[in-house]
C-alpha positions in Angstrom: 97.1 106.5 104.3 98.6 103.2 102.2 101.5 105.0 100.1 102.2 106.5 103.8 102.1 102.6 104.9 104.9 101.2 101.8 107.5 104.2 102.8 107.4 104.1 106.6 108.1 100.3 106.0 110.3 100.0 103.8 112.2 102.6 106.0 112.1 100.0 108.6 114.0 97.3 106.7 116.4 99.9 104.7 117.7 100.9 109.2 117.0 97.1 109.9 118.8 95.9 106.8 121.8 98.4 107.3 122.3 97.0 111.8 122.3 93.5 110.1 124.4 94.9 107.1 122.8 92.7 104.9 122.4 96.7 103.0 126.3 98.1 102.9 127.1 102.1 102.5 129.5 102.8 103.4 133.1 102.7 100.6 130.0 102.2 98.1 129.4 104.0 94.9 125.7 105.5 94.2 124.7 103.1 92.0 126.8 100.1 94.4 124.0 101.4 97.1 121.4 101.9 94.6 121.6 97.4 93.2 121.2 96.7 97.0 118.4 99.2 97.4 117.3 97.6 94.6 117.6 93.7 95.3 116.4 94.3 99.2 112.6 95.4 96.9 112.8 98.7 98.8 110.9 101.3 96.9 111.6 105.1 95.3 109.7 107.7 96.5 109.6 109.8 93.1 112.6 108.3 91.4 114.8 108.5 93.9 115.9 106.2 96.8 116.6 109.5 98.6 114.2 109.4 101.6 116.1 106.3 103.1 119.7 106.7 102.0 119.3 110.6 102.8 118.3 109.7 106.6 119.8 111.3 109.4 122.4 108.7 111.2 120.3 109.3 114.2 117.4 107.7 112.9 119.0 104.5 112.0 118.8 102.8 115.6 117.0 99.5 116.5 114.8 102.2 119.0 114.0 104.1 115.2 113.1 101.0 113.5 110.9 99.5 116.5 109.5 103.4 116.7 108.4 102.8 112.7 107.2 99.1 113.1 105.0 100.9 115.7 103.7 103.5 112.9 103.2 100.5 111.0 100.8 98.5 112.8 99.3 101.6 113.6 98.4 102.2 110.3 97.7 99.4 109.3 94.8 99.2 111.5 93.6 102.0 111.0 93.7 101.1 107.3 91.8 98.3 108.4 89.1 100.0 110.2 89.0 102.9 106.7 88.2 99.4 104.8 85.5 97.7 107.2 83.6 101.0 107.6 80.8 102.4 105.4 80.7 105.2 103.0 77.8 106.3 104.8 79.6 105.4 107.7 82.5 107.8 108.0 80.0 110.5 106.8 78.6 110.2 109.0 81.4 110.3 111.9 82.3 113.0 109.9 79.4 115.4 111.0 79.7 113.9 114.1 82.9 115.8 113.9 82.2 119.0 113.2 79.2 118.9 115.6 81.3 118.4 118.6 83.8 121.4 116.3 81.4 123.5 116.7 
């Protein structure tokens, strides 16, 4: 979950950087783009920025940024809830879920 949080946040920051023209990919070499992403302190995933630079253009909108921000906020809440829940309570919650399922 925490790793997912990092990459969701990075996607939102990348799109915002493009919208604000703080990150420019048009007419840039791959190396120049990567230098910008490093300077923008965006994390690599599997030693690559492909998860960012290969996003469809359709995903590079303010609406997508808002959607990603909401996903980030929801994930932070889930992580915080899990961090505050004891192992015993997690186990009991799982048992309750299994009981409801069967």
